[in-house]
Rosetta silent file (secondary structure, phi, psi, omega in degrees, C-alpha in Angstrom):
SEQUENCE: XXXXXXXXXXXXXXXXXXXXXXXXXXXXXXXXXXXXXXXXXXXXXXXXXXXXXXXXXXXXXXXXXXXXXXXXXXXXXXXXXXXXXXXXXXXXXXXXXXXXXXXXXXXXXXXXXXXXXXXXXXXXXXXXXXXXXXXXXXXXXXXXXXXXXXXXXXXXXXXXXXXXXXXXXXXXXXXXXXXXXXXXXXXXXXXXXXXXXXXXXXXXXXXXXXXXXXX
SCORE:     score description
SCORE:     0.000 S_00000001
   1 L     0.000  133.980  178.519  106.189   86.351  131.564 S_00000001
   2 L   -95.747  124.306 -179.570  105.576   88.011  128.185 S_00000001
   3 L   -72.626  141.950  176.990  102.246   87.094  126.584 S_00000001
   4 L  -125.557  117.594 -176.583  102.314   85.899  122.976 S_00000001
   5 L  -121.896  130.933  177.654   99.069   86.137  120.998 S_00000001
   6 L   -63.983  136.756  179.063   98.590   85.053  117.405 S_00000001
   7 H   -64.555  -24.495  178.719   97.619   87.941  115.152 S_00000001
   8 H   -66.544  -14.983  178.939   94.955   85.720  113.619 S_00000001
   9 H   -93.047   -2.936 -178.897   93.106   85.978  116.944 S_00000001
  10 L  -100.259  122.872  179.733   93.016   89.785  116.826 S_00000001
  11 L   -99.085  127.981  178.179   90.000   91.312  115.076 S_00000001
  12 L  -109.030  113.273  179.746   90.391   94.778  113.554 S_00000001
  13 L   -62.739  154.111  177.661   87.036   96.488  112.869 S_00000001
  14 L   -57.201  135.160 -179.466   86.556   98.211  109.495 S_00000001
  15 L    84.999   -0.552 -178.900   88.053  101.680  109.523 S_00000001
  16 L  -112.083  171.699  179.492   90.344  100.879  112.466 S_00000001
  17 E  -151.941  159.319  173.269   94.020  100.003  112.814 S_00000001
  18 E  -122.924  153.582  179.534   96.497   98.667  115.322 S_00000001
  19 E  -120.144  135.500  174.929  100.099   99.733  115.892 S_00000001
  20 E  -120.141  130.606 -174.469  102.977   97.504  116.906 S_00000001
  21 L  -106.086  156.300  176.534  106.185   99.133  118.090 S_00000001
  22 L    55.911   45.660  177.542  109.842   98.037  118.024 S_00000001
  23 L   -94.008  118.056  178.464  109.245   95.384  115.352 S_00000001
  24 L   -84.145  176.089 -172.682  112.486   94.225  113.767 S_00000001
  25 H   -63.692  -40.630 -179.786  112.756   92.917  110.220 S_00000001
  26 H   -64.445  -38.457  177.213  112.592   89.247  111.159 S_00000001
  27 H   -66.543  -38.973  176.462  109.480   89.905  113.224 S_00000001
  28 H   -59.738  -46.958  179.918  107.922   91.772  110.302 S_00000001
  29 H   -60.535  -40.036  179.840  108.562   88.842  107.988 S_00000001
  30 H   -67.041  -39.958  178.565  107.016   86.461  110.523 S_00000001
  31 H   -64.243  -43.282  178.466  103.959   88.697  110.936 S_00000001
  32 H   -62.431  -39.222  178.100  103.451   88.873  107.167 S_00000001
  33 H   -64.701  -41.430 -179.311  103.728   85.103  106.985 S_00000001
  34 H   -68.579  -39.151  179.549  101.194   84.702  109.763 S_00000001
  35 H   -68.233  -34.327  179.625   98.767   87.182  108.218 S_00000001
  36 L    77.891  176.552 -177.319   99.005   85.442  104.830 S_00000001
  37 L   -88.789  -29.639 -175.420   98.150   86.770  101.399 S_00000001
  38 L   -92.085   81.982 -177.060   94.373   86.259  101.461 S_00000001
  39 L  -150.270  159.165  178.436   93.346   89.035  103.813 S_00000001
  40 L   -91.838  -21.185 -178.600   91.560   92.369  103.794 S_00000001
  41 L   -71.202  158.394  175.094   94.018   94.128  106.105 S_00000001
  42 E  -132.305  153.397 -176.284   96.955   96.165  104.810 S_00000001
  43 E  -118.602  156.397  169.446  100.243   97.009  106.436 S_00000001
  44 E  -140.193  133.103 -175.334  102.639   99.935  106.558 S_00000001
  45 E  -138.178  134.467  173.818  106.070   99.605  108.172 S_00000001
  46 E  -155.045  122.992  172.080  108.918  102.025  108.735 S_00000001
  47 L    51.968   47.824  174.045  111.877  101.890  111.095 S_00000001
  48 L    91.267   -9.682 -178.946  110.363   99.434  113.560 S_00000001
  49 E  -102.604  120.883 -177.232  106.824  100.859  113.582 S_00000001
  50 E  -115.067  131.398  176.305  104.157   98.579  112.086 S_00000001
  51 E  -117.457  131.394  175.180  100.605   99.614  111.295 S_00000001
  52 E  -120.759  121.602 -174.143   97.907   97.084  110.351 S_00000001
  53 E  -124.734  154.452  177.452   94.689   98.627  109.070 S_00000001
  54 L  -119.253  111.939 -175.859   91.254   97.433  107.948 S_00000001
  55 L   -69.546  154.695  172.363   89.697   99.608  105.218 S_00000001
  56 L   -83.870  157.027  173.316   86.085  100.761  105.165 S_00000001
  57 H   -55.949  -37.823  177.046   83.767   99.942  102.218 S_00000001
  58 H   -59.700  -40.162  177.446   83.770  103.683  101.426 S_00000001
  59 H   -61.688  -45.945 -176.526   87.552  103.513  101.237 S_00000001
  60 H   -66.564  -38.179  178.298   87.457  100.559   98.853 S_00000001
  61 H   -63.964  -45.267  179.397   84.955  102.200   96.518 S_00000001
  62 H   -62.363  -41.467  179.642   87.049  105.359   96.256 S_00000001
  63 H   -60.717  -49.258 -177.492   90.197  103.305   95.658 S_00000001
  64 H   -64.045  -42.255 -178.702   88.639  101.240   92.886 S_00000001
  65 H   -64.942  -44.323  178.571   87.090  104.273   91.206 S_00000001
  66 H   -61.522  -40.426  178.106   90.328  106.281   91.220 S_00000001
  67 H   -61.894  -43.202  178.034   92.153  103.278   89.764 S_00000001
  68 H   -63.038  -40.029 -179.933   89.562  102.966   86.994 S_00000001
  69 H   -66.231  -37.709  174.491   89.835  106.671   86.228 S_00000001
  70 H   -62.182  -42.409  178.684   93.589  106.364   85.975 S_00000001
  71 H   -62.824  -38.255  175.889   93.147  103.460   83.570 S_00000001
  72 H   -57.570  -46.401  178.039   90.794  105.623   81.464 S_00000001
  73 H   -58.823  -46.749 -178.530   93.541  108.241   81.198 S_00000001
  74 H   -64.682  -40.498  179.582   96.122  105.642   80.227 S_00000001
  75 H   -66.475  -44.350 -177.500   93.823  104.049   77.657 S_00000001
  76 H   -67.424  -25.994  176.456   92.835  107.332   76.034 S_00000001
  77 L   -95.288    0.382  179.880   96.509  108.280   75.721 S_00000001
  78 L    55.893   46.542  179.320   97.406  104.752   74.579 S_00000001
  79 L  -101.914  137.223  179.656  100.016  104.403   77.332 S_00000001
  80 L   -73.996  149.971  179.466  101.175  100.949   78.500 S_00000001
  81 L  -158.121  161.244  174.276  100.678   99.978   82.139 S_00000001
  82 E  -145.863  135.483  178.947  100.712   97.126   84.610 S_00000001
  83 E  -113.201  138.581  172.691   99.120   97.091   88.070 S_00000001
  84 L  -113.720   19.495  172.083  100.222   95.037   91.058 S_00000001
  85 L    53.255 -128.753 -178.100   97.344   96.223   93.248 S_00000001
  86 L  -101.501   35.983  177.392   98.037   96.031   96.977 S_00000001
  87 L   -57.411  155.645  178.023  101.139   93.858   96.727 S_00000001
  88 E   -84.789  118.941  175.581  103.629   94.057   99.600 S_00000001
  89 E  -107.721  122.052 -177.364  106.610   96.241   98.732 S_00000001
  90 E  -148.278  151.626 -179.116  109.433   96.003  101.257 S_00000001
  91 E  -146.529  113.762 -174.043  113.141   96.613  101.474 S_00000001
  92 H   -62.137  -39.829 -177.036  115.171   95.508  104.473 S_00000001
  93 H   -62.774  -24.965  179.235  118.026   97.977  103.882 S_00000001
  94 H  -100.602   -0.995 -178.556  115.557  100.868  104.162 S_00000001
  95 L    51.797   45.923 -174.155  113.582   99.295  107.057 S_00000001
  96 E  -139.995  145.529  174.799  110.410   99.990  105.081 S_00000001
  97 E  -154.746  145.524 -178.549  107.386   98.146  103.783 S_00000001
  98 E  -151.226  148.028  170.474  104.032   99.228  102.362 S_00000001
  99 E  -120.921   98.593 -176.424  100.896   97.773  100.798 S_00000001
 100 L   -66.168  161.762  172.331   99.359  100.548   98.671 S_00000001
 101 L   -64.252  -37.137  171.004   95.662  100.778   97.975 S_00000001
 102 E  -162.033  160.412  178.536   96.701  100.307   94.353 S_00000001
 103 E  -151.237  152.661 -175.971   99.839  100.839   92.321 S_00000001
 104 E  -133.112  136.588  169.309  100.821  101.128   88.680 S_00000001
 105 E   -98.842  128.255 -178.345  103.964  100.479   86.722 S_00000001
 106 L  -116.792  -70.487  177.831  104.262  102.769   83.722 S_00000001
 107 L   -62.849  -35.857 -175.531  107.867  103.255   82.609 S_00000001
 108 L  -104.571   21.790 -170.793  108.802   99.854   84.010 S_00000001
 109 H   -64.183  -37.863 -175.952  105.577   98.033   83.171 S_00000001
 110 H   -69.382  -26.235  178.221  107.031   95.434   80.795 S_00000001
 111 H   -71.231  -15.000 -174.972  109.567   94.333   83.392 S_00000001
 112 H  -101.810   -0.294  178.608  106.702   93.391   85.721 S_00000001
 113 L   -62.730  131.352  178.616  104.797   91.063   83.388 S_00000001
 114 L    62.992   21.108  178.462  104.309   87.638   85.015 S_00000001
 115 L   -70.828  122.189 -178.433  106.153   88.828   88.118 S_00000001
 116 L  -101.963  -25.539  179.189  105.453   86.319   90.915 S_00000001
 117 L  -135.871  143.286  178.424  107.758   87.669   93.604 S_00000001
 118 L  -105.779  132.179  176.881  108.899   91.199   94.366 S_00000001
 119 L  -136.403  100.516 -174.325  112.466   91.958   95.403 S_00000001
 120 L   -72.933    0.737  170.026  113.136   95.690   95.631 S_00000001
 121 L   -77.519  -20.482  177.953  116.870   95.080   95.700 S_00000001
 122 L  -126.613  -28.516 -179.956  116.519   94.292   91.980 S_00000001
 123 L   -88.833  146.389  176.207  112.939   95.246   91.037 S_00000001
 124 L   -76.404  155.966  172.422  111.897   98.901   90.659 S_00000001
 125 L   -73.941  165.895  176.820  109.180  100.342   92.882 S_00000001
 126 L   -62.375  152.716  179.666  105.870  101.224   91.206 S_00000001
 127 L   -76.452  -28.457 -176.813  105.823  104.474   89.247 S_00000001
 128 E  -147.483  131.260  177.427  102.551  105.630   90.788 S_00000001
 129 E  -117.757  148.750  177.478  100.699  104.627   93.954 S_00000001
 130 E  -114.494  131.784  177.370   97.134  105.390   94.989 S_00000001
 131 E  -134.103  135.448  177.034   96.180  105.946   98.621 S_00000001
 132 E  -109.497  115.285 -177.613   92.770  106.793  100.090 S_00000001
 133 E  -103.357   93.035  178.163   93.008  108.639  103.409 S_00000001
 134 L  -102.867  -45.206 -175.725   89.608  108.466  105.097 S_00000001
 135 L  -106.060  -19.899  179.463   90.320  107.573  108.717 S_00000001
 136 L  -165.808  162.393 -174.355   94.054  108.334  109.020 S_00000001
 137 L   -76.337  156.955  175.817   97.004  109.498  106.910 S_00000001
 138 L   -67.661  148.163  176.396   99.171  107.407  104.625 S_00000001
 139 L   -78.898   86.962 -175.309  102.574  106.262  105.920 S_00000001
 140 H   -67.195  -34.187 -177.213  104.588  108.631  103.740 S_00000001
 141 H   -58.472  -38.498  178.989  107.956  107.743  105.301 S_00000001
 142 H   -65.314  -41.740  178.299  107.744  104.193  103.930 S_00000001
 143 H   -64.030  -41.409  178.425  107.008  105.486  100.443 S_00000001
 144 H   -61.410  -43.227 -179.028  109.926  107.920  100.637 S_00000001
 145 H   -64.365  -35.611 -177.998  112.259  105.117  101.721 S_00000001
 146 H   -85.500  -13.677  173.328  111.127  102.869   98.864 S_00000001
 147 L    78.202   35.621  176.679  111.406  105.662   96.295 S_00000001
 148 L   -74.821  121.496 -171.121  107.939  105.647   94.694 S_00000001
 149 L   -65.040  -34.827 -172.774  108.036  108.629   92.285 S_00000001
 150 E  -142.010  137.233  176.667  104.373  109.706   92.431 S_00000001
 151 E  -127.339  132.363  169.682  101.479  109.265   94.873 S_00000001
 152 E  -103.334  118.439  179.851   97.837  110.116   94.326 S_00000001
 153 E  -114.986  130.600  175.520   96.122  110.617   97.691 S_00000001
 154 E   -99.832  114.178 -177.556   92.398  111.049   98.100 S_00000001
 155 E  -147.880  141.268  179.283   91.733  113.080  101.230 S_00000001
 156 L    54.131   35.714  175.934   88.997  115.455  102.347 S_00000001
 157 L    78.316    8.804 -177.307   87.052  114.762   99.160 S_00000001
 158 E  -131.376  152.746  171.673   89.864  115.855   96.842 S_00000001
 159 E   -87.339  129.651  178.382   92.662  114.241   94.866 S_00000001
 160 E  -121.200  132.992 -175.762   96.091  115.459   95.974 S_00000001
 161 E  -109.804  131.125  177.878   99.201  114.674   93.920 S_00000001
 162 E  -123.219  142.434  173.251  102.666  114.276   95.430 S_00000001
 163 E  -124.989  151.185 -178.834  105.987  113.728   93.692 S_00000001
 164 E   -84.331  124.253  179.526  109.285  112.616   95.181 S_00000001
 165 E  -137.718  118.363 -178.977  111.944  115.338   95.101 S_00000001
 166 L    55.088   38.924  174.757  115.302  114.986   96.858 S_00000001
 167 L    84.972    0.836 -179.277  113.989  112.109   98.945 S_00000001
 168 E  -135.997  153.847 -178.701  110.826  113.846  100.164 S_00000001
 169 E   -87.773  139.146  173.369  107.327  114.339   98.789 S_00000001
 170 E  -125.247  144.008  178.449  106.049  117.706   97.668 S_00000001
 171 E   -78.931  136.569  179.536  102.504  118.510   96.647 S_00000001
 172 E  -130.291  159.680  179.938  102.068  119.576   93.012 S_00000001
 173 L   -91.252  -20.436 -177.247   99.133  120.788   90.953 S_00000001
 174 L  -121.902  131.355  175.283  100.055  118.862   87.791 S_00000001
 175 L   -74.010  127.629  176.650  100.799  115.134   87.535 S_00000001
 176 H   -64.651  -18.978  176.653  104.114  114.568   85.741 S_00000001
 177 H   -73.161  -30.364 -179.948  102.522  111.452   84.251 S_00000001
 178 H  -132.265   68.265 -169.126   99.878  113.632   82.547 S_00000001
 179 L   -66.256  -18.485 -176.691  101.537  117.056   82.321 S_00000001
 180 L  -104.487    3.973 -174.526   99.065  118.586   79.861 S_00000001
 181 L  -117.314  143.802  178.926   95.817  117.426   81.500 S_00000001
 182 L   -80.511   61.836 -172.717   93.860  118.864   84.480 S_00000001
 183 H   -62.610  -47.715 -175.531   93.880  115.493   86.224 S_00000001
 184 H   -59.142  -48.074 -178.117   93.675  116.713   89.814 S_00000001
 185 H   -69.448  -42.773 -177.179   90.675  118.956   89.205 S_00000001
 186 H   -63.794  -45.887 -179.472   88.916  116.541   86.847 S_00000001
 187 H   -70.576  -39.357  177.748   89.152  113.511   89.111 S_00000001
 188 H   -60.196  -43.697 -179.975   88.258  115.511   92.238 S_00000001
 189 H   -64.044  -42.865 -179.930   85.166  116.870   90.498 S_00000001
 190 H   -66.579  -41.013  179.020   84.136  113.418   89.277 S_00000001
 191 H   -62.527  -37.004  177.671   84.653  111.838   92.709 S_00000001
 192 H   -65.182  -40.514  179.743   82.404  114.452   94.260 S_00000001
 193 H   -74.535  -25.464 -170.120   79.667  113.705   91.717 S_00000001
 194 H   -67.995  -14.166 -179.585   80.149  109.937   91.914 S_00000001
 195 H   -65.253  -19.713  179.896   78.337  109.609   95.246 S_00000001
 196 H  -109.666   14.298 -175.447   75.069  109.814   93.295 S_00000001
 197 L  -130.953  152.864  166.264   76.173  107.644   90.377 S_00000001
 198 L   -65.778  150.834  178.727   76.956  104.049   89.622 S_00000001
 199 H   -59.547  -38.763 -179.907   80.662  103.472   89.234 S_00000001
 200 H   -63.368  -36.804  178.499   80.082  102.395   85.612 S_00000001
 201 H   -68.978  -41.839 -179.675   78.285  105.675   84.919 S_00000001
 202 H   -60.935  -40.213 -179.429   81.055  107.717   86.528 S_00000001
 203 H   -65.525  -40.670  178.308   83.675  106.033   84.371 S_00000001
 204 H   -63.695  -43.511  178.625   81.711  106.791   81.183 S_00000001
 205 H   -60.998  -43.718 -178.972   81.325  110.428   82.184 S_00000001
 206 H   -66.361  -39.644  179.642   85.043  110.730   82.909 S_00000001
 207 H   -61.322  -41.314  177.546   86.018  109.115   79.624 S_00000001
 208 H   -62.427  -40.289  179.763   83.907  111.653   77.745 S_00000001
 209 H   -65.280  -43.302  179.173   85.559  114.468   79.701 S_00000001
 210 H   -61.671  -40.424  179.202   89.062  113.167   78.950 S_00000001
 211 H   -64.415  -32.075  174.242   88.232  112.987   75.252 S_00000001
 212 H   -67.180  -40.557  178.002   87.181  116.633   75.401 S_00000001
 213 H   -59.063  -36.908 -172.004   90.512  117.495   76.996 S_00000001
 214 L   -85.388   -5.178  179.521   92.383  115.750   74.196 S_00000001
 215 L   -69.637    0.000    0.000   90.592  117.523   71.332 S_00000001
């Protein structure tokens, strides 16, 4: 007899994750339905392998701060944007699904206004995703399959920028979204200082720094 246990009965401590193997697409859809939308956990799925993780408070603070800093950059450059946060992005033909820590539409932002459902067979993937790697690495294979052009990953106390090239991610020193600005160094430096600052103070400091860059 094979035991069947509802996922709602499984508790995942903060900073931990569980892995489920040999999950087909129909099972993934059922699991997402069972987990529901109002949850703290996030999933990553690629080619039958499903990861369900529970972020730490430290993870959430870094995620929110990086997102705010990105918004500062976009505002100071007067660039349009739309965020869909940790929405579920999935595509059956690629056997891939991901819930980013945050994501932004830039080139395609106007197409996402009032979007209630995502269908990656017709909708574009986000232009930029943010991932905070504190306890384990991001599921890069899912991002490659879905074709997200740029990922900002916070790992080992630094911001690392990856761009998609020929179907695979490569690390770069300059964000193609902000080609003339020292984004990687500036945000990494601010994140290091932010441990002793309120988030509101950190954002003000960064905005002043960006304005110096733009002079």
